[in-house]
A tleap script that builds the chain and sets N, CA, C and O, in Angstrom:
source leaprc.protein.ff14SB
mol = sequence {
  NMET GLN THR TYR LEU VAL GLU GLN MET GLU
  GLY ASP ASP VAL ILE THR VAL ARG VAL ILE
  ASN ALA PRO SER PRO PHE LYS ALA ALA ALA
  MET SER THR ASP ARG HIE VAL THR LEU ARG
  ARG TRP GLU LYS ASP TRP ILE ARG VAL THR
  ASP GLU ASN ARG GLY HIE ILE PHE ALA TYR
  SER VAL VAL SER ASP ALA ASN PRO ASP ASN
  SER GLY LEU GLY ILE ALA PRO THR LYS SER
  ARG LYS ALA GLN LYS ALA ASP GLN GLY ARG
  CGLU
}
set mol.1.N position { 26.655 13.411 -29.886 }
set mol.1.CA position { 25.200 13.519 -29.762 }
set mol.1.C position { 24.772 14.609 -29.147 }
set mol.1.O position { 25.648 15.193 -28.509 }
set mol.2.N position { 23.542 15.155 -29.124 }
set mol.2.CA position { 23.011 16.001 -28.545 }
set mol.2.C position { 22.019 15.397 -27.220 }
set mol.2.O position { 21.438 14.313 -27.275 }
set mol.3.N position { 21.979 16.081 -26.363 }
set mol.3.CA position { 20.776 16.247 -24.995 }
set mol.3.C position { 19.586 16.923 -25.461 }
set mol.3.O position { 19.506 18.024 -26.006 }
set mol.4.N position { 18.540 15.976 -25.120 }
set mol.4.CA position { 17.342 15.910 -25.386 }
set mol.4.C position { 16.442 16.273 -24.195 }
set mol.4.O position { 16.994 16.000 -23.130 }
set mol.5.N position { 15.430 16.716 -24.085 }
set mol.5.CA position { 14.620 16.694 -23.343 }
set mol.5.C position { 13.328 16.225 -23.874 }
set mol.5.O position { 12.977 16.720 -24.945 }
set mol.6.N position { 12.568 15.367 -23.321 }
set mol.6.CA position { 11.537 14.328 -23.802 }
set mol.6.C position { 10.364 14.621 -23.323 }
set mol.6.O position { 10.246 14.170 -22.184 }
set mol.7.N position { 9.314 15.258 -23.744 }
set mol.7.CA position { 8.342 14.667 -22.549 }
set mol.7.C position { 6.848 14.236 -23.588 }
set mol.7.O position { 6.672 14.281 -24.805 }
set mol.8.N position { 6.412 14.036 -23.029 }
set mol.8.CA position { 5.254 12.538 -23.095 }
set mol.8.C position { 3.983 13.776 -22.746 }
set mol.8.O position { 3.988 14.443 -21.712 }
set mol.9.N position { 3.074 13.885 -23.695 }
set mol.9.CA position { 1.844 15.058 -23.689 }
set mol.9.C position { 0.721 14.334 -23.589 }
set mol.9.O position { 0.417 13.168 -23.842 }
set mol.10.N position { 0.134 15.342 -23.135 }
set mol.10.CA position { -1.446 14.633 -22.975 }
set mol.10.C position { -2.104 16.131 -23.277 }
set mol.10.O position { -2.198 16.920 -22.337 }
set mol.11.N position { -2.555 16.505 -24.598 }
set mol.11.CA position { -2.792 17.874 -24.786 }
set mol.11.C position { -1.903 18.826 -24.151 }
set mol.11.O position { -0.758 18.777 -24.600 }
set mol.12.N position { -2.101 19.673 -23.239 }
set mol.12.CA position { -1.301 20.251 -22.682 }
set mol.12.C position { -0.582 20.074 -21.457 }
set mol.12.O position { 0.178 20.775 -20.788 }
set mol.13.N position { -1.064 18.904 -21.372 }
set mol.13.CA position { -0.336 18.554 -19.829 }
set mol.13.C position { 1.003 17.169 -19.862 }
set mol.13.O position { 0.892 16.090 -20.443 }
set mol.14.N position { 2.085 17.614 -19.124 }
set mol.14.CA position { 3.277 16.676 -19.171 }
set mol.14.C position { 2.438 15.532 -18.624 }
set mol.14.O position { 1.439 15.624 -17.911 }
set mol.15.N position { 3.114 14.280 -19.157 }
set mol.15.CA position { 2.730 13.054 -18.205 }
set mol.15.C position { 3.855 12.526 -17.659 }
set mol.15.O position { 3.963 12.185 -16.481 }
set mol.16.N position { 4.927 12.432 -18.726 }
set mol.16.CA position { 6.404 11.936 -18.535 }
set mol.16.C position { 7.438 12.470 -19.017 }
set mol.16.O position { 7.429 12.776 -20.209 }
set mol.17.N position { 8.932 12.788 -17.975 }
set mol.17.CA position { 9.427 13.405 -18.908 }
set mol.17.C position { 11.057 12.631 -18.504 }
set mol.17.O position { 11.278 12.013 -17.463 }
set mol.18.N position { 12.137 12.888 -19.709 }
set mol.18.CA position { 13.160 12.034 -19.720 }
set mol.18.C position { 13.991 12.740 -20.608 }
set mol.18.O position { 13.632 13.304 -21.641 }
set mol.19.N position { 15.355 12.659 -20.045 }
set mol.19.CA position { 16.420 13.629 -20.715 }
set mol.19.C position { 17.401 12.265 -21.520 }
set mol.19.O position { 18.295 11.533 -21.096 }
set mol.20.N position { 16.654 12.401 -22.957 }
set mol.20.CA position { 17.653 11.253 -23.631 }
set mol.20.C position { 19.073 11.935 -24.621 }
set mol.20.O position { 18.907 12.910 -25.355 }
set mol.21.N position { 20.058 11.423 -24.514 }
set mol.21.CA position { 21.121 11.569 -25.129 }
set mol.21.C position { 21.042 10.695 -26.970 }
set mol.21.O position { 21.192 9.483 -27.122 }
set mol.22.N position { 20.771 11.720 -28.161 }
set mol.22.CA position { 20.290 10.879 -29.471 }
set mol.22.C position { 21.180 12.257 -30.418 }
set mol.22.O position { 21.554 13.405 -30.181 }
set mol.23.N position { 21.208 11.280 -31.588 }
set mol.23.CA position { 21.656 12.297 -32.558 }
set mol.23.C position { 20.996 13.287 -33.544 }
set mol.23.O position { 21.625 14.036 -34.293 }
set mol.24.N position { 19.342 13.177 -33.432 }
set mol.24.CA position { 18.901 13.740 -33.165 }
set mol.24.C position { 17.607 13.921 -32.554 }
set mol.24.O position { 17.113 13.123 -31.757 }
set mol.25.N position { 16.931 15.273 -33.051 }
set mol.25.CA position { 15.271 14.980 -31.996 }
set mol.25.C position { 14.514 14.015 -32.543 }
set mol.25.O position { 14.083 13.314 -31.627 }
set mol.26.N position { 14.041 13.535 -33.876 }
set mol.26.CA position { 13.560 12.444 -33.929 }
set mol.26.C position { 13.740 11.329 -33.390 }
set mol.26.O position { 12.805 10.638 -32.985 }
set mol.27.N position { 14.952 11.002 -33.310 }
set mol.27.CA position { 15.737 9.775 -32.721 }
set mol.27.C position { 15.428 9.745 -31.451 }
set mol.27.O position { 15.075 8.667 -30.972 }
set mol.28.N position { 15.482 10.729 -30.761 }
set mol.28.CA position { 15.484 10.694 -29.015 }
set mol.28.C position { 13.669 10.715 -28.601 }
set mol.28.O position { 13.253 10.506 -27.461 }
set mol.29.N position { 12.895 10.973 -29.644 }
set mol.29.CA position { 11.445 10.503 -29.457 }
set mol.29.C position { 11.116 9.456 -29.544 }
set mol.29.O position { 10.423 8.938 -28.668 }
set mol.30.N position { 11.660 8.568 -31.040 }
set mol.30.CA position { 11.200 7.318 -30.938 }
set mol.30.C position { 12.221 6.622 -29.429 }
set mol.30.O position { 11.689 5.757 -28.733 }
set mol.31.N position { 13.217 6.968 -29.196 }
set mol.31.CA position { 14.157 6.445 -28.081 }
set mol.31.C position { 12.920 6.157 -26.986 }
set mol.31.O position { 12.409 5.078 -26.685 }
set mol.32.N position { 12.650 7.377 -26.545 }
set mol.32.CA position { 12.043 7.731 -25.134 }
set mol.32.C position { 10.457 6.680 -24.905 }
set mol.32.O position { 9.846 6.474 -23.856 }
set mol.33.N position { 10.146 6.171 -26.322 }
set mol.33.CA position { 8.731 5.429 -26.371 }
set mol.33.C position { 8.441 4.139 -26.782 }
set mol.33.O position { 7.477 3.384 -26.661 }
set mol.34.N position { 10.036 4.066 -27.540 }
set mol.34.CA position { 10.239 2.892 -27.829 }
set mol.34.C position { 9.597 2.357 -28.900 }
set mol.34.O position { 9.461 1.141 -29.036 }
set mol.35.N position { 8.994 3.556 -30.046 }
set mol.35.CA position { 7.971 2.883 -31.034 }
set mol.35.C position { 8.000 3.670 -32.005 }
set mol.35.O position { 8.831 4.513 -31.671 }
set mol.36.N position { 7.492 4.014 -33.323 }
set mol.36.CA position { 7.613 4.595 -34.366 }
set mol.36.C position { 7.085 5.964 -34.075 }
set mol.36.O position { 5.980 6.128 -33.558 }
set mol.37.N position { 7.865 6.928 -34.404 }
set mol.37.CA position { 7.008 8.360 -34.467 }
set mol.37.C position { 6.942 8.708 -35.454 }
set mol.37.O position { 7.432 8.070 -36.386 }
set mol.38.N position { 6.246 9.969 -35.630 }
set mol.38.CA position { 5.924 10.508 -36.680 }
set mol.38.C position { 5.672 12.439 -36.385 }
set mol.38.O position { 4.995 12.898 -35.465 }
set mol.39.N position { 6.296 13.133 -37.262 }
set mol.39.CA position { 5.865 14.494 -37.189 }
set mol.39.C position { 4.100 14.656 -36.437 }
set mol.39.O position { 3.147 13.889 -36.580 }
set mol.40.N position { 4.178 15.755 -35.758 }
set mol.40.CA position { 3.140 15.451 -35.095 }
set mol.40.C position { 1.618 16.325 -36.051 }
set mol.40.O position { 1.725 17.336 -36.745 }
set mol.41.N position { 0.207 15.470 -35.756 }
set mol.41.CA position { -0.668 15.870 -36.851 }
set mol.41.C position { -1.644 16.079 -35.759 }
set mol.41.O position { -2.626 15.353 -35.605 }
set mol.42.N position { -1.395 16.943 -35.112 }
set mol.42.CA position { -2.641 17.381 -33.814 }
set mol.42.C position { -3.402 16.386 -33.654 }
set mol.42.O position { -4.292 15.985 -34.405 }
set mol.43.N position { -2.990 15.896 -32.479 }
set mol.43.CA position { -3.414 14.504 -31.791 }
set mol.43.C position { -3.161 14.873 -30.156 }
set mol.43.O position { -2.312 15.624 -29.677 }
set mol.44.N position { -4.030 14.206 -29.587 }
set mol.44.CA position { -4.215 14.602 -28.014 }
set mol.44.C position { -2.993 14.154 -27.107 }
set mol.44.O position { -2.452 14.802 -26.211 }
set mol.45.N position { -2.679 12.805 -27.596 }
set mol.45.CA position { -1.423 12.258 -27.238 }
set mol.45.C position { -0.112 12.618 -28.275 }
set mol.45.O position { -0.070 12.216 -29.438 }
set mol.46.N position { 1.327 13.744 -27.407 }
set mol.46.CA position { 2.155 13.549 -28.614 }
set mol.46.C position { 3.269 13.979 -27.722 }
set mol.46.O position { 3.153 14.099 -26.502 }
set mol.47.N position { 4.518 14.238 -28.507 }
set mol.47.CA position { 5.502 14.272 -27.873 }
set mol.47.C position { 6.362 15.226 -27.990 }
set mol.47.O position { 6.872 15.208 -29.110 }
set mol.48.N position { 6.885 16.346 -27.090 }
set mol.48.CA position { 7.741 16.892 -27.074 }
set mol.48.C position { 9.021 17.441 -26.996 }
set mol.48.O position { 9.138 18.141 -25.990 }
set mol.49.N position { 9.811 17.395 -27.539 }
set mol.49.CA position { 11.538 17.236 -27.590 }
set mol.49.C position { 11.906 19.038 -27.273 }
set mol.49.O position { 11.223 20.007 -27.603 }
set mol.50.N position { 12.550 19.023 -26.908 }
set mol.50.CA position { 13.912 20.253 -26.692 }
set mol.50.C position { 14.599 19.948 -26.936 }
set mol.50.O position { 14.791 18.738 -26.820 }
set mol.51.N position { 15.751 20.955 -27.596 }
set mol.51.CA position { 16.563 20.796 -27.588 }
set mol.51.C position { 17.552 21.232 -26.547 }
set mol.51.O position { 18.048 22.262 -27.003 }
set mol.52.N position { 17.929 21.049 -25.732 }
set mol.52.CA position { 19.034 21.756 -24.650 }
set mol.52.C position { 19.784 22.445 -24.920 }
set mol.52.O position { 19.615 23.599 -24.528 }
set mol.53.N position { 20.593 22.238 -25.451 }
set mol.53.CA position { 21.361 23.637 -26.188 }
set mol.53.C position { 21.013 24.589 -26.805 }
set mol.53.O position { 21.428 25.685 -26.431 }
set mol.54.N position { 20.211 24.511 -27.856 }
set mol.54.CA position { 19.823 25.689 -28.388 }
set mol.54.C position { 18.092 26.124 -28.125 }
set mol.54.O position { 17.508 27.118 -28.557 }
set mol.55.N position { 17.590 25.099 -27.338 }
set mol.55.CA position { 16.372 25.782 -26.730 }
set mol.55.C position { 14.972 25.556 -28.048 }
set mol.55.O position { 13.814 25.968 -28.001 }
set mol.56.N position { 15.700 24.721 -29.168 }
set mol.56.CA position { 14.371 23.984 -30.327 }
set mol.56.C position { 13.292 23.652 -29.113 }
set mol.56.O position { 13.196 23.588 -27.887 }
set mol.57.N position { 12.703 23.520 -30.090 }
set mol.57.CA position { 11.216 22.245 -29.759 }
set mol.57.C position { 10.474 21.747 -31.285 }
set mol.57.O position { 10.142 22.354 -32.303 }
set mol.58.N position { 10.417 20.306 -30.835 }
set mol.58.CA position { 9.837 20.031 -31.695 }
set mol.58.C position { 8.790 19.031 -31.142 }
set mol.58.O position { 8.805 18.667 -29.966 }
set mol.59.N position { 7.800 18.568 -32.131 }
set mol.59.CA position { 7.043 17.986 -32.100 }
set mol.59.C position { 6.346 16.697 -32.821 }
set mol.59.O position { 6.108 16.808 -34.023 }
set mol.60.N position { 6.046 15.621 -32.234 }
set mol.60.CA position { 5.891 14.470 -32.600 }
set mol.60.C position { 4.728 13.834 -32.000 }
set mol.60.O position { 4.335 14.070 -30.857 }
set mol.61.N position { 4.039 12.777 -33.055 }
set mol.61.CA position { 3.474 11.693 -32.640 }
set mol.61.C position { 3.487 10.598 -33.061 }
set mol.61.O position { 3.658 10.303 -34.244 }
set mol.62.N position { 3.262 9.638 -31.910 }
set mol.62.CA position { 3.532 8.238 -31.882 }
set mol.62.C position { 2.496 7.471 -32.949 }
set mol.62.O position { 1.265 7.508 -32.933 }
set mol.63.N position { 3.467 6.689 -33.982 }
set mol.63.CA position { 2.639 5.884 -35.144 }
set mol.63.C position { 1.405 4.805 -34.374 }
set mol.63.O position { 1.649 3.819 -33.678 }
set mol.64.N position { 0.726 5.077 -34.564 }
set mol.64.CA position { -0.855 4.034 -33.955 }
set mol.64.C position { -0.228 2.497 -34.394 }
set mol.64.O position { 0.331 2.189 -35.446 }
set mol.65.N position { -0.492 1.749 -33.337 }
set mol.65.CA position { -0.529 0.114 -33.629 }
set mol.65.C position { -1.294 -0.221 -35.133 }
set mol.65.O position { -0.954 -0.894 -36.105 }
set mol.66.N position { -2.699 0.735 -34.759 }
set mol.66.CA position { -3.918 -0.377 -35.221 }
set mol.66.C position { -3.294 0.036 -36.584 }
set mol.66.O position { -3.083 -0.922 -37.327 }
set mol.67.N position { -3.084 0.793 -36.885 }
set mol.67.CA position { -2.518 1.536 -38.578 }
set mol.67.C position { -1.331 1.967 -38.877 }
set mol.67.O position { -1.251 3.149 -39.210 }
set mol.68.N position { -0.055 1.117 -38.844 }
set mol.68.CA position { 1.407 1.731 -38.812 }
set mol.68.C position { 1.488 2.578 -39.759 }
set mol.68.O position { 2.098 3.600 -39.446 }
set mol.69.N position { 1.073 2.530 -40.869 }
set mol.69.CA position { 1.388 3.282 -41.685 }
set mol.69.C position { 0.654 4.582 -42.050 }
set mol.69.O position { 0.235 4.859 -43.174 }
set mol.70.N position { 0.546 5.409 -40.848 }
set mol.70.CA position { -0.325 6.718 -40.990 }
set mol.70.C position { 0.663 7.770 -40.677 }
set mol.70.O position { 0.398 8.718 -39.937 }
set mol.71.N position { 2.094 7.545 -41.395 }
set mol.71.CA position { 2.918 8.783 -40.835 }
set mol.71.C position { 2.949 9.295 -42.572 }
set mol.71.O position { 4.059 9.445 -43.081 }
set mol.72.N position { 1.977 9.488 -43.230 }
set mol.72.CA position { 2.057 10.022 -45.037 }
set mol.72.C position { 3.429 9.680 -45.596 }
set mol.72.O position { 4.212 10.434 -46.173 }
set mol.73.N position { 3.561 8.371 -45.304 }
set mol.73.CA position { 5.046 8.258 -46.103 }
set mol.73.C position { 4.848 6.956 -47.055 }
set mol.73.O position { 5.799 6.563 -47.731 }
set mol.74.N position { 3.670 6.338 -47.089 }
set mol.74.CA position { 3.416 5.496 -47.662 }
set mol.74.C position { 3.876 4.088 -47.579 }
set mol.74.O position { 3.283 3.249 -48.257 }
set mol.75.N position { 5.005 3.690 -46.720 }
set mol.75.CA position { 4.830 2.861 -46.371 }
set mol.75.C position { 5.118 2.543 -44.647 }
set mol.75.O position { 5.397 3.274 -43.696 }
set mol.76.N position { 4.898 1.113 -44.798 }
set mol.76.CA position { 4.348 0.836 -43.515 }
set mol.76.C position { 5.983 0.690 -42.536 }
set mol.76.O position { 6.929 0.174 -43.131 }
set mol.77.N position { 6.115 1.002 -41.588 }
set mol.77.CA position { 7.343 0.632 -40.617 }
set mol.77.C position { 7.691 -0.829 -40.183 }
set mol.77.O position { 8.843 -1.194 -39.951 }
set mol.78.N position { 6.759 -1.506 -40.108 }
set mol.78.CA position { 6.744 -2.732 -40.057 }
set mol.78.C position { 6.937 -4.159 -41.068 }
set mol.78.O position { 6.986 -5.362 -40.814 }
set mol.79.N position { 7.013 -3.390 -42.269 }
set mol.79.CA position { 6.655 -4.166 -43.408 }
set mol.79.C position { 7.638 -3.824 -44.622 }
set mol.79.O position { 7.910 -2.657 -44.904 }
set mol.80.N position { 8.059 -4.721 -45.193 }
set mol.80.CA position { 9.162 -4.196 -45.949 }
set mol.80.C position { 8.519 -3.963 -47.489 }
set mol.80.O position { 7.347 -4.315 -47.620 }
set mol.81.N position { 9.109 -3.470 -48.506 }
set mol.81.CA position { 8.145 -3.227 -49.414 }
set mol.81.C position { 7.797 -4.192 -50.303 }
set mol.81.O position { 7.035 -3.842 -51.204 }
set mol.82.N position { 8.172 -5.342 -50.275 }
set mol.82.CA position { 8.005 -6.554 -51.116 }
set mol.82.C position { 6.398 -6.878 -50.156 }
set mol.82.O position { 5.393 -6.829 -50.865 }
set mol.83.N position { 6.174 -7.174 -48.714 }
set mol.83.CA position { 4.959 -7.187 -48.448 }
set mol.83.C position { 4.336 -6.591 -48.756 }
set mol.83.O position { 3.324 -7.069 -49.269 }
set mol.84.N position { 4.486 -5.050 -48.667 }
set mol.84.CA position { 3.054 -4.264 -48.777 }
set mol.84.C position { 2.889 -4.727 -50.454 }
set mol.84.O position { 2.199 -5.746 -50.503 }
set mol.85.N position { 3.164 -4.437 -51.323 }
set mol.85.CA position { 3.270 -5.041 -53.218 }
set mol.85.C position { 2.579 -6.231 -52.836 }
set mol.85.O position { 1.530 -6.511 -53.416 }
set mol.86.N position { 3.046 -6.992 -51.904 }
set mol.86.CA position { 2.332 -8.629 -52.282 }
set mol.86.C position { 0.763 -8.018 -51.687 }
set mol.86.O position { -0.218 -8.553 -52.203 }
set mol.87.N position { 0.522 -7.015 -50.714 }
set mol.87.CA position { -0.751 -6.718 -49.754 }
set mol.87.C position { -1.526 -6.020 -50.949 }
set mol.87.O position { -2.686 -6.363 -51.173 }
set mol.88.N position { -1.050 -5.269 -51.547 }
set mol.88.CA position { -1.949 -4.493 -52.662 }
set mol.88.C position { -2.194 -5.685 -53.846 }
set mol.88.O position { -3.327 -5.889 -54.283 }
set mol.89.N position { -1.179 -6.345 -54.254 }
set mol.89.CA position { -2.212 -6.941 -55.185 }
set mol.89.C position { -3.049 -8.680 -55.182 }
set mol.89.O position { -3.293 -9.544 -56.024 }
set mol.90.N position { -3.367 -8.386 -52.937 }
set mol.90.CA position { -4.236 -8.983 -53.069 }
set mol.90.C position { -5.737 -7.744 -53.076 }
set mol.90.O position { -6.892 -8.170 -53.061 }
set mol.91.N position { -5.508 -6.693 -53.094 }
set mol.91.CA position { -6.658 -5.313 -52.673 }
set mol.91.C position { -7.468 -5.641 -54.199 }
set mol.91.O position { -8.442 -4.968 -54.538 }
savepdb mol mol.pdb
quit
């Protein structure tokens, strides 16, 4: 596992800092927040992950609780495909 420096950001200000051992920067971001994350979409609150060994920097956003399907993937992380299809049939 890699070591990542995970910073929760508010604009350009660092709010919290954690060091996380994870298999990927994406997982490190998710583990630090205990929430679903997605690639950053220019939001005020975001997560900066730095690979401590390589110096690479990654940016992620927390998926909103109000709209769990804002990841752009078309599938809400909290619902199964079957449940989503049932919801679509009701529209």
